[in-house]
TORFIGU-643781 format. One line per 3 residues: number of its first residue (from 1); their letters; for each residue z, x, y of C-alpha. Coordinates in nm, 4 decimals, decimal comma. Example, Ala and Ser with C-alpha at 12.3 -4.5 7.8 and 13.67 -1.06 7.14 Angstrom:
REM residues 2
1 = as = 0,7800 1,2300 -0,4500 ~ 0,7140 1,3670 -0,1060
REM end
This chain:
REM residues 73
1 = maa = 0,0936 -0,5188 0,3193 ~ 0,4788 -0,5982 0,4668 ~ 0,4343 -0,9577 0,4007
4 = nyr = 0,3573 -0,9195 0,0286 ~ 0,6651 -0,6618 0,0124 ~ 0,8773 -0,8969 0,1044
7 = avc = 0,7507 -1,1211 -0,1769 ~ 0,8381 -0,8423 -0,3889 ~ 1,2010 -0,8147 -0,2831
10 = rsr = 1,2065 -1,1571 -0,3583 ~ 1,0782 -1,1989 -0,7157 ~ 1,2208 -1,3854 -0,9881
13 = sra = 1,1400 -1,1716 -1,3025 ~ 1,0518 -0,8273 -1,4045 ~ 0,7087 -0,9655 -1,4600
16 = dfi = 0,6946 -1,1258 -1,1306 ~ 0,8332 -0,7953 -0,9388 ~ 0,5521 -0,5842 -1,1297
19 = skl = 0,2830 -0,8168 -1,0345 ~ 0,3461 -0,8573 -0,6668 ~ 0,4095 -0,4705 -0,6300
22 = avv = 0,0574 -0,4359 -0,7778 ~ -0,0612 -0,6655 -0,4955 ~ 0,1377 -0,4166 -0,2381
25 = tee = -0,0169 -0,1265 -0,3691 ~ -0,3797 -0,2829 -0,3670 ~ -0,3132 -0,3951 -0,0044
28 = ade = -0,1845 -0,0365 0,1140 ~ -0,5065 0,0980 -0,0632 ~ -0,7127 -0,1323 0,1210
31 = tvf = -0,5682 -0,0411 0,4242 ~ -0,6513 0,2956 0,3755 ~ -0,9927 0,2206 0,3180
34 = wle = -1,0224 0,0029 0,6358 ~ -0,8734 0,3010 0,8706 ~ -1,0694 0,5429 0,7052
37 = llv = -1,4019 0,3274 0,7597 ~ -1,3187 0,2970 1,1402 ~ -1,3297 0,6947 1,1499
40 = etg = -1,6308 0,7532 0,9471 ~ -1,8383 0,4725 1,1552 ~ -1,7201 0,6493 1,4736
43 = ivr = -1,5154 0,3361 1,6036 ~ -1,2169 0,5468 1,6423 ~ -1,1530 0,8899 1,6517
46 = evq = -0,9523 1,0527 1,3513 ~ -0,6726 1,2059 1,5611 ~ -0,5818 0,8530 1,6689
49 = lek = -0,5511 0,7651 1,2940 ~ -0,4211 1,0479 1,1494 ~ -0,0216 0,9443 1,1482
52 = llt = -0,1276 0,5967 1,0106 ~ -0,3577 0,7465 0,7426 ~ -0,0810 0,9589 0,6636
55 = ean = 0,2040 0,6961 0,6552 ~ -0,0282 0,4221 0,4632 ~ -0,1097 0,7009 0,1758
58 = eli = 0,2513 0,8079 0,1517 ~ 0,3163 0,4021 0,1285 ~ 0,0647 0,4012 -0,1928
61 = rif = 0,2209 0,6811 -0,3501 ~ 0,5948 0,5292 -0,2988 ~ 0,4423 0,1866 -0,4273
64 = gss = 0,2882 0,3409 -0,7064 ~ 0,5512 0,5241 -0,8114 ~ 0,7457 0,2204 -0,7815
67 = lht = 0,5200 0,0369 -1,0019 ~ 0,4861 0,3008 -1,2768 ~ 0,8764 0,3036 -1,2931
70 = gks = 0,8822 -0,0790 -1,3324 ~ 0,6080 -0,0980 -1,5935 ~ 0,7941 0,2080 -1,7981
73 = k = 1,1199 0,0351 -1,7965
REM end
């Protein structure tokens, strides 16, 4: 996710920015999926991942909002 966000910061055009930010948003969602899977399968206790899940979900909202703003302009 971080490497893809760095690519967003180096976008060459608005279309490139939107495209790359969409990838970052997808990667953030995928991260949440894997964290939830670790909890649901019992590999890791939920209490151990609470903060990470909260942060990852916040990032999804931030990136999603930025994506929406970028598309609406």
